[in-house]
Backbone atoms as SQL, in Angstrom:
CREATE TABLE atoms (id INTEGER PRIMARY KEY, chain TEXT, resi INTEGER, resn TEXT, atom TEXT, x REAL, y REAL, z REAL);
INSERT INTO atoms VALUES
  (1, 'A', 1, 'UNK', 'N', 0.850, -1.178, 0.000),
  (2, 'A', 1, 'UNK', 'CA', 0.000, 0.000, 0.000),
  (3, 'A', 1, 'UNK', 'C', 0.891, 1.234, 0.000),
  (4, 'A', 2, 'UNK', 'N', 0.514, 2.249, -0.755),
  (5, 'A', 2, 'UNK', 'CA', 1.344, 3.442, -0.846),
  (6, 'A', 2, 'UNK', 'C', 1.242, 4.272, 0.422),
  (7, 'A', 3, 'UNK', 'N', 2.206, 5.143, 0.598),
  (8, 'A', 3, 'UNK', 'CA', 2.203, 6.054, 1.748),
  (9, 'A', 3, 'UNK', 'C', 0.941, 6.908, 1.737),
  (10, 'A', 4, 'UNK', 'N', 0.512, 7.360, 0.562),
  (11, 'A', 4, 'UNK', 'CA', -0.682, 8.200, 0.446),
  (12, 'A', 4, 'UNK', 'C', -1.900, 7.443, 0.966),
  (13, 'A', 5, 'UNK', 'N', -2.059, 6.176, 0.599),
  (14, 'A', 5, 'UNK', 'CA', -3.205, 5.395, 1.057),
  (15, 'A', 5, 'UNK', 'C', -3.118, 5.107, 2.550),
  (16, 'A', 6, 'UNK', 'N', -1.907, 4.867, 3.081),
  (17, 'A', 6, 'UNK', 'CA', -1.746, 4.611, 4.504),
  (18, 'A', 6, 'UNK', 'C', -2.125, 5.818, 5.346),
  (19, 'A', 7, 'UNK', 'N', -1.825, 7.004, 4.873),
  (20, 'A', 7, 'UNK', 'CA', -1.988, 8.217, 5.660),
  (21, 'A', 7, 'UNK', 'C', -3.205, 9.040, 5.265),
  (22, 'A', 8, 'UNK', 'N', -4.113, 8.483, 4.492),
  (23, 'A', 8, 'UNK', 'CA', -5.215, 9.274, 3.964),
  (24, 'A', 8, 'UNK', 'C', -6.109, 9.812, 5.070),
  (25, 'A', 9, 'UNK', 'N', -6.577, 8.976, 5.998),
  (26, 'A', 9, 'UNK', 'CA', -7.391, 9.395, 7.140),
  (27, 'A', 9, 'UNK', 'C', -8.409, 10.486, 6.785),
  (28, 'A', 10, 'UNK', 'N', -9.203, 10.253, 5.766),
  (29, 'A', 10, 'UNK', 'CA', -10.248, 11.189, 5.340),
  (30, 'A', 10, 'UNK', 'C', -9.696, 12.567, 4.963),
  (31, 'A', 11, 'UNK', 'N', -8.490, 12.599, 4.481),
  (32, 'A', 11, 'UNK', 'CA', -7.859, 13.843, 4.059),
  (33, 'A', 11, 'UNK', 'C', -8.511, 14.393, 2.790),
  (34, 'A', 12, 'UNK', 'N', -9.067, 13.517, 1.966),
  (35, 'A', 12, 'UNK', 'CA', -9.674, 13.918, 0.708),
  (36, 'A', 12, 'UNK', 'C', -11.178, 13.701, 0.769),
  (37, 'A', 13, 'UNK', 'N', -11.917, 14.587, 0.130),
  (38, 'A', 13, 'UNK', 'CA', -13.375, 14.531, 0.178),
  (39, 'A', 13, 'UNK', 'C', -13.978, 14.758, -1.196),
  (40, 'A', 14, 'UNK', 'N', -15.218, 14.309, -1.327),
  (41, 'A', 14, 'UNK', 'CA', -16.079, 14.627, -2.461),
  (42, 'A', 14, 'UNK', 'C', -17.137, 15.572, -1.906),
  (43, 'A', 15, 'UNK', 'N', -17.319, 16.711, -2.536),
  (44, 'A', 15, 'UNK', 'CA', -18.309, 17.688, -2.097),
  (45, 'A', 15, 'UNK', 'C', -19.421, 17.732, -3.137),
  (46, 'A', 16, 'UNK', 'N', -20.667, 17.648, -2.662),
  (47, 'A', 16, 'UNK', 'CA', -21.836, 17.794, -3.522),
  (48, 'A', 16, 'UNK', 'C', -22.412, 19.181, -3.320),
  (49, 'A', 17, 'UNK', 'N', -22.632, 19.869, -4.427),
  (50, 'A', 17, 'UNK', 'CA', -23.239, 21.196, -4.413),
  (51, 'A', 17, 'UNK', 'C', -24.304, 21.204, -5.497),
  (52, 'A', 18, 'UNK', 'N', -25.518, 21.620, -5.162),
  (53, 'A', 18, 'UNK', 'CA', -26.526, 21.788, -6.203),
  (54, 'A', 18, 'UNK', 'C', -26.628, 23.263, -6.548),
  (55, 'A', 19, 'UNK', 'N', -26.902, 23.529, -7.813),
  (56, 'A', 19, 'UNK', 'CA', -27.040, 24.895, -8.316),
  (57, 'A', 19, 'UNK', 'C', -28.315, 24.969, -9.159),
  (58, 'A', 20, 'UNK', 'N', -28.919, 26.146, -9.249),
  (59, 'A', 20, 'UNK', 'CA', -30.187, 26.261, -9.968),
  (60, 'A', 20, 'UNK', 'C', -30.066, 26.093, -11.482),
  (61, 'A', 21, 'UNK', 'N', -28.882, 26.382, -12.031),
  (62, 'A', 21, 'UNK', 'CA', -28.676, 26.284, -13.481),
  (63, 'A', 21, 'UNK', 'C', -27.257, 25.796, -13.767),
  (64, 'A', 22, 'UNK', 'N', -27.051, 25.349, -14.997),
  (65, 'A', 22, 'UNK', 'CA', -25.724, 24.941, -15.427),
  (66, 'A', 22, 'UNK', 'C', -24.761, 26.129, -15.391),
  (67, 'A', 23, 'UNK', 'N', -25.250, 27.304, -15.744),
  (68, 'A', 23, 'UNK', 'CA', -24.408, 28.503, -15.768),
  (69, 'A', 23, 'UNK', 'C', -23.908, 28.855, -14.362),
  (70, 'A', 24, 'UNK', 'N', -24.796, 28.790, -13.381),
  (71, 'A', 24, 'UNK', 'CA', -24.383, 29.048, -11.996),
  (72, 'A', 24, 'UNK', 'C', -23.403, 27.973, -11.543),
  (73, 'A', 25, 'UNK', 'N', -23.672, 26.731, -11.897),
  (74, 'A', 25, 'UNK', 'CA', -22.765, 25.643, -11.557),
  (75, 'A', 25, 'UNK', 'C', -21.379, 25.854, -12.137),
  (76, 'A', 26, 'UNK', 'N', -21.302, 26.276, -13.390),
  (77, 'A', 26, 'UNK', 'CA', -20.007, 26.534, -14.027),
  (78, 'A', 26, 'UNK', 'C', -19.287, 27.705, -13.363),
  (79, 'A', 27, 'UNK', 'N', -20.029, 28.715, -12.963),
  (80, 'A', 27, 'UNK', 'CA', -19.431, 29.871, -12.277),
  (81, 'A', 27, 'UNK', 'C', -18.813, 29.426, -10.950),
  (82, 'A', 28, 'UNK', 'N', -19.539, 28.613, -10.196),
  (83, 'A', 28, 'UNK', 'CA', -19.019, 28.089, -8.930),
  (84, 'A', 28, 'UNK', 'C', -17.806, 27.201, -9.186),
  (85, 'A', 29, 'UNK', 'N', -17.904, 26.301, -10.159),
  (86, 'A', 29, 'UNK', 'CA', -16.801, 25.390, -10.475),
  (87, 'A', 29, 'UNK', 'C', -15.546, 26.172, -10.847),
  (88, 'A', 30, 'UNK', 'N', -15.694, 27.156, -11.720),
  (89, 'A', 30, 'UNK', 'CA', -14.532, 27.950, -12.133),
  (90, 'A', 30, 'UNK', 'C', -13.913, 28.707, -10.971),
  (91, 'A', 31, 'UNK', 'N', -14.742, 29.231, -10.064),
  (92, 'A', 31, 'UNK', 'CA', -14.211, 29.940, -8.897),
  (93, 'A', 31, 'UNK', 'C', -13.406, 28.991, -8.005),
  (94, 'A', 32, 'UNK', 'N', -13.933, 27.782, -7.780),
  (95, 'A', 32, 'UNK', 'CA', -13.228, 26.819, -6.945),
  (96, 'A', 32, 'UNK', 'C', -11.906, 26.391, -7.581),
  (97, 'A', 33, 'UNK', 'N', -11.913, 26.194, -8.897),
  (98, 'A', 33, 'UNK', 'CA', -10.685, 25.813, -9.600),
  (99, 'A', 33, 'UNK', 'C', -9.682, 26.964, -9.603),
  (100, 'A', 34, 'UNK', 'N', -10.138, 28.176, -9.862),
  (101, 'A', 34, 'UNK', 'CA', -9.247, 29.338, -9.893),
  (102, 'A', 34, 'UNK', 'C', -8.568, 29.577, -8.552),
  (103, 'A', 35, 'UNK', 'N', -9.305, 29.315, -7.465),
  (104, 'A', 35, 'UNK', 'CA', -8.773, 29.528, -6.110),
  (105, 'A', 35, 'UNK', 'C', -8.031, 28.302, -5.575),
  (106, 'A', 36, 'UNK', 'N', -7.873, 27.272, -6.408),
  (107, 'A', 36, 'UNK', 'CA', -7.207, 26.017, -6.020),
  (108, 'A', 36, 'UNK', 'C', -7.901, 25.343, -4.842),
  (109, 'A', 37, 'UNK', 'N', -9.234, 25.516, -4.762),
  (110, 'A', 37, 'UNK', 'CA', -10.019, 24.860, -3.719),
  (111, 'A', 37, 'UNK', 'C', -10.567, 23.522, -4.186),
  (112, 'A', 38, 'UNK', 'N', -10.357, 23.207, -5.454),
  (113, 'A', 38, 'UNK', 'CA', -10.783, 21.935, -6.037),
  (114, 'A', 38, 'UNK', 'C', -9.789, 21.538, -7.109),
  (115, 'A', 39, 'UNK', 'N', -9.606, 20.232, -7.251),
  (116, 'A', 39, 'UNK', 'CA', -8.768, 19.722, -8.328),
  (117, 'A', 39, 'UNK', 'C', -9.602, 19.423, -9.561),
  (118, 'A', 40, 'UNK', 'N', -10.864, 19.053, -9.339),
  (119, 'A', 40, 'UNK', 'CA', -11.756, 18.675, -10.430),
  (120, 'A', 40, 'UNK', 'C', -13.191, 18.895, -9.980),
  (121, 'A', 41, 'UNK', 'N', -14.027, 19.359, -10.900),
  (122, 'A', 41, 'UNK', 'CA', -15.457, 19.503, -10.631),
  (123, 'A', 41, 'UNK', 'C', -16.215, 18.908, -11.809),
  (124, 'A', 42, 'UNK', 'N', -17.068, 17.927, -11.535),
  (125, 'A', 42, 'UNK', 'CA', -17.962, 17.370, -12.549),
  (126, 'A', 42, 'UNK', 'C', -19.305, 18.061, -12.402),
  (127, 'A', 43, 'UNK', 'N', -19.904, 18.440, -13.528),
  (128, 'A', 43, 'UNK', 'CA', -21.244, 19.003, -13.523),
  (129, 'A', 43, 'UNK', 'C', -22.191, 17.999, -14.150),
  (130, 'A', 44, 'UNK', 'N', -23.229, 17.641, -13.417),
  (131, 'A', 44, 'UNK', 'CA', -24.235, 16.700, -13.893),
  (132, 'A', 44, 'UNK', 'C', -25.538, 17.463, -14.003),
  (133, 'A', 45, 'UNK', 'N', -26.063, 17.511, -15.226),
  (134, 'A', 45, 'UNK', 'CA', -27.245, 18.342, -15.452),
  (135, 'A', 45, 'UNK', 'C', -28.078, 17.767, -16.585),
  (136, 'A', 46, 'UNK', 'N', -29.374, 17.806, -16.478),
  (137, 'A', 46, 'UNK', 'CA', -30.124, 18.228, -15.302),
  (138, 'A', 46, 'UNK', 'C', -30.325, 17.065, -14.330),
  (139, 'A', 47, 'UNK', 'N', -30.515, 17.432, -13.077),
  (140, 'A', 47, 'UNK', 'CA', -30.986, 16.480, -12.074),
  (141, 'A', 47, 'UNK', 'C', -32.336, 17.002, -11.597),
  (142, 'A', 48, 'UNK', 'N', -33.126, 16.147, -11.038),
  (143, 'A', 48, 'UNK', 'CA', -34.423, 16.557, -10.481),
  (144, 'A', 48, 'UNK', 'C', -34.330, 16.440, -8.973),
  (145, 'A', 49, 'UNK', 'N', -34.524, 17.551, -8.292),
  (146, 'A', 49, 'UNK', 'CA', -34.441, 17.593, -6.838),
  (147, 'A', 49, 'UNK', 'C', -35.823, 17.801, -6.245),
  (148, 'A', 50, 'UNK', 'N', -36.173, 16.964, -5.310),
  (149, 'A', 50, 'UNK', 'CA', -37.404, 17.118, -4.537),
  (150, 'A', 50, 'UNK', 'C', -36.984, 17.403, -3.109),
  (151, 'A', 51, 'UNK', 'N', -37.540, 18.449, -2.525),
  (152, 'A', 51, 'UNK', 'CA', -37.092, 18.871, -1.202),
  (153, 'A', 51, 'UNK', 'C', -38.185, 19.683, -0.517),
  (154, 'A', 52, 'UNK', 'N', -38.049, 19.803, 0.796),
  (155, 'A', 52, 'UNK', 'CA', -38.983, 20.611, 1.572),
  (156, 'A', 52, 'UNK', 'C', -38.306, 21.932, 1.900),
  (157, 'A', 53, 'UNK', 'N', -38.980, 23.027, 1.579),
  (158, 'A', 53, 'UNK', 'CA', -38.474, 24.367, 1.882),
  (159, 'A', 53, 'UNK', 'C', -39.648, 25.218, 2.348),
  (160, 'A', 54, 'UNK', 'N', -39.486, 25.830, 3.500),
  (161, 'A', 54, 'UNK', 'CA', -40.510, 26.689, 4.091),
  (162, 'A', 54, 'UNK', 'C', -41.862, 25.978, 4.173),
  (163, 'A', 55, 'UNK', 'N', -41.801, 24.679, 4.580),
  (164, 'A', 55, 'UNK', 'CA', -43.005, 23.901, 4.813),
  (165, 'A', 55, 'UNK', 'C', -43.683, 23.341, 3.581),
  (166, 'A', 56, 'UNK', 'N', -43.122, 23.572, 2.399),
  (167, 'A', 56, 'UNK', 'CA', -43.721, 23.072, 1.151),
  (168, 'A', 56, 'UNK', 'C', -42.771, 22.109, 0.464),
  (169, 'A', 57, 'UNK', 'N', -43.342, 21.102, -0.173),
  (170, 'A', 57, 'UNK', 'CA', -42.544, 20.203, -0.999),
  (171, 'A', 57, 'UNK', 'C', -42.366, 20.847, -2.364),
  (172, 'A', 58, 'UNK', 'N', -41.124, 20.896, -2.820),
  (173, 'A', 58, 'UNK', 'CA', -40.774, 21.506, -4.101),
  (174, 'A', 58, 'UNK', 'C', -40.097, 20.470, -4.993),
  (175, 'A', 59, 'UNK', 'N', -40.174, 20.688, -6.288),
  (176, 'A', 59, 'UNK', 'CA', -39.479, 19.851, -7.266),
  (177, 'A', 59, 'UNK', 'C', -38.893, 20.781, -8.317),
  (178, 'A', 60, 'UNK', 'N', -37.563, 20.716, -8.470),
  (179, 'A', 60, 'UNK', 'CA', -36.879, 21.605, -9.415),
  (180, 'A', 60, 'UNK', 'C', -35.816, 20.849, -10.190),
  (181, 'A', 61, 'UNK', 'N', -35.521, 21.334, -11.382),
  (182, 'A', 61, 'UNK', 'CA', -34.350, 20.868, -12.108),
  (183, 'A', 61, 'UNK', 'C', -33.162, 21.684, -11.628),
  (184, 'A', 62, 'UNK', 'N', -32.071, 20.993, -11.368),
  (185, 'A', 62, 'UNK', 'CA', -30.853, 21.644, -10.896),
  (186, 'A', 62, 'UNK', 'C', -29.646, 21.021, -11.584),
  (187, 'A', 63, 'UNK', 'N', -28.490, 21.578, -11.288),
  (188, 'A', 63, 'UNK', 'CA', -27.215, 21.024, -11.712),
  (189, 'A', 63, 'UNK', 'C', -26.476, 20.572, -10.469),
  (190, 'A', 64, 'UNK', 'N', -25.897, 19.380, -10.520),
  (191, 'A', 64, 'UNK', 'CA', -25.130, 18.847, -9.401),
  (192, 'A', 64, 'UNK', 'C', -23.646, 18.981, -9.690),
  (193, 'A', 65, 'UNK', 'N', -22.926, 19.589, -8.764),
  (194, 'A', 65, 'UNK', 'CA', -21.476, 19.673, -8.853),
  (195, 'A', 65, 'UNK', 'C', -20.886, 18.592, -7.954),
  (196, 'A', 66, 'UNK', 'N', -19.925, 17.846, -8.490),
  (197, 'A', 66, 'UNK', 'CA', -19.209, 16.818, -7.736),
  (198, 'A', 66, 'UNK', 'C', -17.758, 17.286, -7.688),
  (199, 'A', 67, 'UNK', 'N', -17.333, 17.722, -6.512),
  (200, 'A', 67, 'UNK', 'CA', -16.055, 18.404, -6.334),
  (201, 'A', 67, 'UNK', 'C', -15.068, 17.487, -5.618),
  (202, 'A', 68, 'UNK', 'N', -13.866, 17.349, -6.173),
  (203, 'A', 68, 'UNK', 'CA', -12.803, 16.579, -5.528),
  (204, 'A', 68, 'UNK', 'C', -11.813, 17.559, -4.911),
  (205, 'A', 69, 'UNK', 'N', -11.598, 17.433, -3.591),
  (206, 'A', 69, 'UNK', 'CA', -10.757, 18.386, -2.878),
  (207, 'A', 69, 'UNK', 'C', -10.203, 17.769, -1.610),
  (208, 'A', 70, 'UNK', 'N', -9.593, 18.617, -0.775),
  (209, 'A', 70, 'UNK', 'CA', -9.050, 18.205, 0.522),
  (210, 'A', 70, 'UNK', 'C', -9.995, 18.627, 1.637),
  (211, 'A', 71, 'UNK', 'N', -10.082, 17.810, 2.677),
  (212, 'A', 71, 'UNK', 'CA', -10.968, 18.093, 3.798),
  (213, 'A', 71, 'UNK', 'C', -10.603, 19.388, 4.514),
  (214, 'A', 72, 'UNK', 'N', -9.322, 19.696, 4.607),
  (215, 'A', 72, 'UNK', 'CA', -8.913, 20.896, 5.342),
  (216, 'A', 72, 'UNK', 'C', -9.301, 22.202, 4.647),
  (217, 'A', 73, 'UNK', 'N', -9.736, 22.140, 3.408),
  (218, 'A', 73, 'UNK', 'CA', -10.166, 23.346, 2.682),
  (219, 'A', 73, 'UNK', 'C', -11.667, 23.603, 2.826),
  (220, 'A', 74, 'UNK', 'N', -12.407, 22.629, 3.330),
  (221, 'A', 74, 'UNK', 'CA', -13.866, 22.680, 3.282),
  (222, 'A', 74, 'UNK', 'C', -14.471, 23.848, 4.069),
  (223, 'A', 75, 'UNK', 'N', -14.361, 23.849, 5.364),
  (224, 'A', 75, 'UNK', 'CA', -15.118, 24.788, 6.210),
  (225, 'A', 75, 'UNK', 'C', -14.669, 26.241, 6.066),
  (226, 'A', 76, 'UNK', 'N', -13.375, 26.476, 6.091),
  (227, 'A', 76, 'UNK', 'CA', -12.888, 27.854, 6.122),
  (228, 'A', 76, 'UNK', 'C', -12.723, 28.510, 4.759),
  (229, 'A', 77, 'UNK', 'N', -12.637, 27.713, 3.691),
  (230, 'A', 77, 'UNK', 'CA', -12.387, 28.306, 2.379),
  (231, 'A', 77, 'UNK', 'C', -13.432, 27.937, 1.329),
  (232, 'A', 78, 'UNK', 'N', -13.693, 26.645, 1.153),
  (233, 'A', 78, 'UNK', 'CA', -14.607, 26.225, 0.089),
  (234, 'A', 78, 'UNK', 'C', -16.034, 26.698, 0.343),
  (235, 'A', 79, 'UNK', 'N', -16.562, 26.452, 1.536),
  (236, 'A', 79, 'UNK', 'CA', -17.943, 26.846, 1.832),
  (237, 'A', 79, 'UNK', 'C', -18.142, 28.352, 1.655),
  (238, 'A', 80, 'UNK', 'N', -17.290, 29.215, 2.225),
  (239, 'A', 80, 'UNK', 'CA', -17.479, 30.656, 2.000),
  (240, 'A', 80, 'UNK', 'C', -17.368, 31.061, 0.523),
  (241, 'A', 81, 'UNK', 'N', -16.475, 30.401, -0.220),
  (242, 'A', 81, 'UNK', 'CA', -16.334, 30.724, -1.649),
  (243, 'A', 81, 'UNK', 'C', -17.610, 30.391, -2.408),
  (244, 'A', 82, 'UNK', 'N', -18.233, 29.264, -2.086),
  (245, 'A', 82, 'UNK', 'CA', -19.490, 28.886, -2.741),
  (246, 'A', 82, 'UNK', 'C', -20.603, 29.850, -2.343),
  (247, 'A', 83, 'UNK', 'N', -20.713, 30.124, -1.052),
  (248, 'A', 83, 'UNK', 'CA', -21.793, 30.999, -0.571),
  (249, 'A', 83, 'UNK', 'C', -21.687, 32.413, -1.139),
  (250, 'A', 84, 'UNK', 'N', -20.490, 32.866, -1.448),
  (251, 'A', 84, 'UNK', 'CA', -20.299, 34.205, -2.020),
  (252, 'A', 84, 'UNK', 'C', -20.903, 34.315, -3.422),
  (253, 'A', 85, 'UNK', 'N', -21.040, 33.192, -4.107),
  (254, 'A', 85, 'UNK', 'CA', -21.546, 33.169, -5.481),
  (255, 'A', 85, 'UNK', 'C', -22.977, 32.639, -5.554),
  (256, 'A', 86, 'UNK', 'N', -23.295, 31.691, -4.709),
  (257, 'A', 86, 'UNK', 'CA', -24.533, 30.914, -4.828),
  (258, 'A', 86, 'UNK', 'C', -25.770, 31.766, -4.546),
  (259, 'A', 87, 'UNK', 'N', -26.807, 31.648, -5.383),
  (260, 'A', 87, 'UNK', 'CA', -28.009, 32.457, -5.181),
  (261, 'A', 87, 'UNK', 'C', -28.970, 31.919, -4.115),
  (262, 'A', 88, 'UNK', 'N', -28.810, 30.659, -3.697),
  (263, 'A', 88, 'UNK', 'CA', -29.732, 30.092, -2.714),
  (264, 'A', 88, 'UNK', 'C', -29.450, 30.647, -1.316),
  (265, 'A', 89, 'UNK', 'N', -30.495, 30.790, -0.533),
  (266, 'A', 89, 'UNK', 'CA', -30.350, 31.209, 0.860),
  (267, 'A', 89, 'UNK', 'C', -29.603, 30.156, 1.673),
  (268, 'A', 90, 'UNK', 'N', -29.912, 28.887, 1.412),
  (269, 'A', 90, 'UNK', 'CA', -29.259, 27.761, 2.092),
  (270, 'A', 90, 'UNK', 'C', -28.818, 26.757, 1.017),
  (271, 'A', 91, 'UNK', 'N', -27.659, 26.974, 0.411),
  (272, 'A', 91, 'UNK', 'CA', -27.215, 26.044, -0.636),
  (273, 'A', 91, 'UNK', 'C', -26.782, 24.698, -0.054),
  (274, 'A', 92, 'UNK', 'N', -26.996, 23.661, -0.845),
  (275, 'A', 92, 'UNK', 'CA', -26.481, 22.344, -0.475),
  (276, 'A', 92, 'UNK', 'C', -24.979, 22.340, -0.708),
  (277, 'A', 93, 'UNK', 'N', -24.233, 22.153, 0.358),
  (278, 'A', 93, 'UNK', 'CA', -22.776, 22.006, 0.289),
  (279, 'A', 93, 'UNK', 'C', -22.446, 20.934, 1.319),
  (280, 'A', 94, 'UNK', 'N', -22.346, 19.697, 0.862),
  (281, 'A', 94, 'UNK', 'CA', -22.094, 18.586, 1.776),
  (282, 'A', 94, 'UNK', 'C', -20.887, 17.792, 1.297),
  (283, 'A', 95, 'UNK', 'N', -20.195, 17.168, 2.238),
  (284, 'A', 95, 'UNK', 'CA', -18.973, 16.443, 1.899),
  (285, 'A', 95, 'UNK', 'C', -19.016, 15.019, 2.416),
  (286, 'A', 96, 'UNK', 'N', -18.424, 14.146, 1.644),
  (287, 'A', 96, 'UNK', 'CA', -18.238, 12.748, 2.015),
  (288, 'A', 96, 'UNK', 'C', -16.756, 12.424, 1.905),
  (289, 'A', 97, 'UNK', 'N', -16.239, 11.595, 2.809),
  (290, 'A', 97, 'UNK', 'CA', -14.820, 11.246, 2.721),
  (291, 'A', 97, 'UNK', 'C', -14.552, 10.311, 1.553),
  (292, 'A', 98, 'UNK', 'N', -13.388, 10.460, 0.971),
  (293, 'A', 98, 'UNK', 'CA', -12.895, 9.479, 0.007),
  (294, 'A', 98, 'UNK', 'C', -12.139, 8.453, 0.854),
  (295, 'A', 99, 'UNK', 'N', -12.695, 7.273, 0.966),
  (296, 'A', 99, 'UNK', 'CA', -12.083, 6.280, 1.851),
  (297, 'A', 99, 'UNK', 'C', -10.957, 5.504, 1.175),
  (298, 'A', 100, 'UNK', 'N', -10.966, 5.469, -0.152),
  (299, 'A', 100, 'UNK', 'CA', -9.878, 4.850, -0.900),
  (300, 'A', 100, 'UNK', 'C', -9.782, 5.528, -2.248),
  (301, 'A', 101, 'UNK', 'N', -8.584, 5.521, -2.804),
  (302, 'A', 101, 'UNK', 'CA', -8.364, 6.082, -4.128),
  (303, 'A', 101, 'UNK', 'C', -6.987, 5.700, -4.619),
  (304, 'A', 102, 'UNK', 'N', -6.796, 5.781, -5.918),
  (305, 'A', 102, 'UNK', 'CA', -5.470, 5.464, -6.439),
  (306, 'A', 102, 'UNK', 'C', -4.492, 6.528, -5.953),
  (307, 'A', 103, 'UNK', 'N', -3.313, 6.108, -5.614),
  (308, 'A', 103, 'UNK', 'CA', -2.323, 7.032, -5.062),
  (309, 'A', 103, 'UNK', 'C', -1.988, 8.149, -6.045),
  (310, 'A', 104, 'UNK', 'N', -1.928, 7.847, -7.337),
  (311, 'A', 104, 'UNK', 'CA', -1.635, 8.877, -8.331),
  (312, 'A', 104, 'UNK', 'C', -2.713, 9.956, -8.345),
  (313, 'A', 105, 'UNK', 'N', -3.974, 9.545, -8.288),
  (314, 'A', 105, 'UNK', 'CA', -5.082, 10.508, -8.314),
  (315, 'A', 105, 'UNK', 'C', -5.090, 11.357, -7.051),
  (316, 'A', 106, 'UNK', 'N', -4.915, 10.729, -5.894),
  (317, 'A', 106, 'UNK', 'CA', -4.914, 11.478, -4.641),
  (318, 'A', 106, 'UNK', 'C', -3.730, 12.438, -4.566),
  (319, 'A', 107, 'UNK', 'N', -2.577, 12.019, -5.053),
  (320, 'A', 107, 'UNK', 'CA', -1.411, 12.909, -5.103),
  (321, 'A', 107, 'UNK', 'C', -1.677, 14.088, -6.027),
  (322, 'A', 108, 'UNK', 'N', -2.404, 13.861, -7.126),
  (323, 'A', 108, 'UNK', 'CA', -2.771, 14.948, -8.038),
  (324, 'A', 108, 'UNK', 'C', -3.706, 15.948, -7.342),
  (325, 'A', 109, 'UNK', 'N', -4.723, 15.456, -6.612),
  (326, 'A', 109, 'UNK', 'CA', -5.607, 16.362, -5.861),
  (327, 'A', 109, 'UNK', 'C', -4.776, 17.202, -4.900),
  (328, 'A', 110, 'UNK', 'N', -3.875, 16.563, -4.170),
  (329, 'A', 110, 'UNK', 'CA', -3.016, 17.271, -3.216),
  (330, 'A', 110, 'UNK', 'C', -2.194, 18.350, -3.918),
  (331, 'A', 111, 'UNK', 'N', -1.577, 17.994, -5.033),
  (332, 'A', 111, 'UNK', 'CA', -0.718, 18.938, -5.748),
  (333, 'A', 111, 'UNK', 'C', -1.499, 20.128, -6.287),
  (334, 'A', 112, 'UNK', 'N', -2.647, 19.869, -6.886),
  (335, 'A', 112, 'UNK', 'CA', -3.438, 20.959, -7.470),
  (336, 'A', 112, 'UNK', 'C', -3.956, 21.897, -6.388),
  (337, 'A', 113, 'UNK', 'N', -4.511, 21.340, -5.326),
  (338, 'A', 113, 'UNK', 'CA', -5.124, 22.178, -4.290),
  (339, 'A', 113, 'UNK', 'C', -4.105, 22.843, -3.378),
  (340, 'A', 114, 'UNK', 'N', -2.863, 22.396, -3.419),
  (341, 'A', 114, 'UNK', 'CA', -1.830, 23.077, -2.638),
  (342, 'A', 114, 'UNK', 'C', -1.070, 24.083, -3.499),
  (343, 'A', 115, 'UNK', 'N', -1.446, 24.153, -4.788),
  (344, 'A', 115, 'UNK', 'CA', -0.826, 25.118, -5.683),
  (345, 'A', 115, 'UNK', 'C', 0.549, 24.709, -6.192),
  (346, 'A', 116, 'UNK', 'N', 0.900, 23.432, -6.034),
  (347, 'A', 116, 'UNK', 'CA', 2.206, 23.001, -6.499),
  (348, 'A', 116, 'UNK', 'C', 2.203, 22.488, -7.937),
  (349, 'A', 117, 'UNK', 'N', 1.049, 22.516, -8.586),
  (350, 'A', 117, 'UNK', 'CA', 0.974, 22.174, -10.015),
  (351, 'A', 117, 'UNK', 'C', 0.584, 23.392, -10.803);
């Protein structure tokens, strides 16, 4: 097992962000990439979201962003960067740990988000 896999300890995360349109999603993705807060962002569009807001059930088409980044960037940098752009009052910004990954890919995420690439 590589050193990267041995020492991962939830260091890398996948962040899900929904946006109202593909254009807003691309704006958020570009901001995260420009600020080195993400190594890669996939945009999946359209998705259909059903959710409860202000006591009503809603159904909307949205764009889903799948962001690959480091856990230490999430709370203090990534979330504020998204909220500065996002039009929703309470945007979905949730993270899941990457529990395993190829060492080359994880090293690439580390290099991009630390600004060494």
